[in-house]
C-alpha positions as CSV (number, residue, x, y, z in Angstrom):
1,M,0.4,-0.1,-0.4
2,A,1.3,3.2,-1.2
3,V,2.0,6.0,2.0
4,P,2.8,9.6,1.8
5,K,6.0,10.2,2.5
6,R,4.8,14.3,4.4
7,K,1.9,15.3,5.8
8,M,0.2,16.6,2.9
9,S,-1.8,20.4,4.0
10,R,-4.8,20.5,5.1
11,S,-5.3,23.5,1.7
12,N,-3.3,21.0,-0.3
13,T,-6.2,18.0,0.8
14,R,-9.2,19.9,0.2
15,T,-8.0,21.2,-3.3
16,R,-7.0,17.9,-4.4
17,R,-11.1,16.8,-2.3
18,S,-12.5,19.6,-4.7
19,Q,-11.4,18.1,-7.8
20,W,-14.1,15.4,-7.5
21,K,-17.6,16.3,-9.6
22,A,-20.5,15.1,-8.9
23,T,-21.9,13.8,-12.1
24,T,-26.2,14.7,-12.8
25,P,-27.9,11.2,-13.7
26,D,-28.8,10.4,-17.3
27,L,-32.9,9.8,-17.3
28,V,-34.0,7.4,-19.6
29,T,-37.9,7.4,-20.3
30,V,-39.8,5.3,-18.5
31,H,-43.5,3.8,-19.4
32,I,-45.8,3.1,-15.8
33,R,-49.3,1.7,-16.6
34,G,-50.2,4.4,-19.7
35,R,-47.8,8.2,-18.4
36,E,-44.1,9.3,-20.0
37,Y,-41.8,9.8,-16.6
38,R,-38.5,10.7,-16.3
39,V,-36.3,8.6,-14.7
40,P,-32.2,7.1,-13.8
41,R,-31.2,4.4,-15.3
42,N,-29.8,2.9,-13.0
43,L,-33.8,2.9,-11.2
44,V,-36.1,1.8,-13.8
45,R,-36.1,-2.0,-12.7
46,A,-36.8,-0.8,-9.5
47,Y,-40.0,1.9,-10.0
48,Q,-41.4,-0.9,-13.0
49,R,-41.6,-3.3,-10.1
50,G,-42.7,-1.0,-7.7
51,L,-40.5,-0.3,-5.3
52,I,-39.6,3.2,-5.4
53,P,-42.9,5.4,-5.0
54,L,-43.2,7.2,-9.0
55,P,-41.7,11.1,-8.9
56,E,-44.6,13.3,-10.1
């Protein structure tokens, strides 16, 4: 396992962490009970099975 030789300063740590960006989920159109819904791709099955309440 890689171990740093020296302590990293707080400003350097926060600068490095700030580079991670969250991406918006890609929405797909799904037809449930005759209506169209835009839901995240990874949750389509859960919405179809009724495990998650449908978005309004």
